[in-house]
N, C-alpha and C positions, 0 to 999 in steps of 0.2 A: 924393663930392658927394651921395650919397643920404642921408647922416646930417646934413646941414646944418641942417635945420629939423625940429622935433618934429612928430609926426602931429597932435597937438592943442596948442593954446596951453596953457601951464602953468596959467593961471587956470581953464580949463575942465576940465582933466584931474583936478584935485583932487576935483571932484564924483564922478567915476567911481571914483577910488581909494577915497573914503569909502564909496561904494555897495558896492564889492567887499568892503571890510572888514565892512560890515553884513551882507551876504549870507553871508560866511564865518562870522561869529559866530553868525548864526541857524542855520546848518547844524550847527555844533558843539553848540549848545544842544539842537537836535532830536535829534542823535545821543546825547547824554548822557541825555536824557529817555527815549529808547527803551531804552538799556542799563539804566537804573534800573528801568524797568517789567519788563524781562526778568529782572533779578536778583530782584525781588520775587516774580515768578511762580515762578521756580526754587526760591527759599527756601520758598514755600508748598507746592510739590509735594514738596520734600524732607521737610518736616515731616509731611505727610500720609503719605508712604511710611514714615517712621520710626514713626509711630503705627500704621500697618498692620502693620509688622514686629513691633512690640511686642505688638500684640493677637494676632498669630499665635503668639507665644511665651508668651502668657499673662501678660504684664506689664501694669502699670497705665499708662494713657496720660496721667495727670495729671502734668504736668511743671512743675518750677520752673526758674528760670534756670540753676541749677547742674546740673540734670539735662540740660538742653539742651546745655550746654557739654560735659558728659561724653560725650554722644551724638556731638557734633561731633568730639571728640577720637578716639572709637572709629572713626568713619567715616574720618577722616584717617589713622589708623593702618592701616586696611584698605587705603586707597588707596596708601599708601607701601609696604606689604607686597606689594601686587599688582604694583608697578612693578619691584621688585628681584628 
């Protein structure tokens, strides 16, 4: 007998369901924006660390796209080698 009637009439519940979806979507968008900002910051820091490492080894810090990709491949190779 407890489940005989809904807590809210269905015509009123729709507003709350729509509101819940809007809040959920807003939270997801905020989360994605925060993660994008963190990713940009990490990429900037990684680039500055790579430049610092190159300067300490006497290499030029003027990079083209190909050189950046080569450096990323070197970093990934080091990561893979460190795990195995």
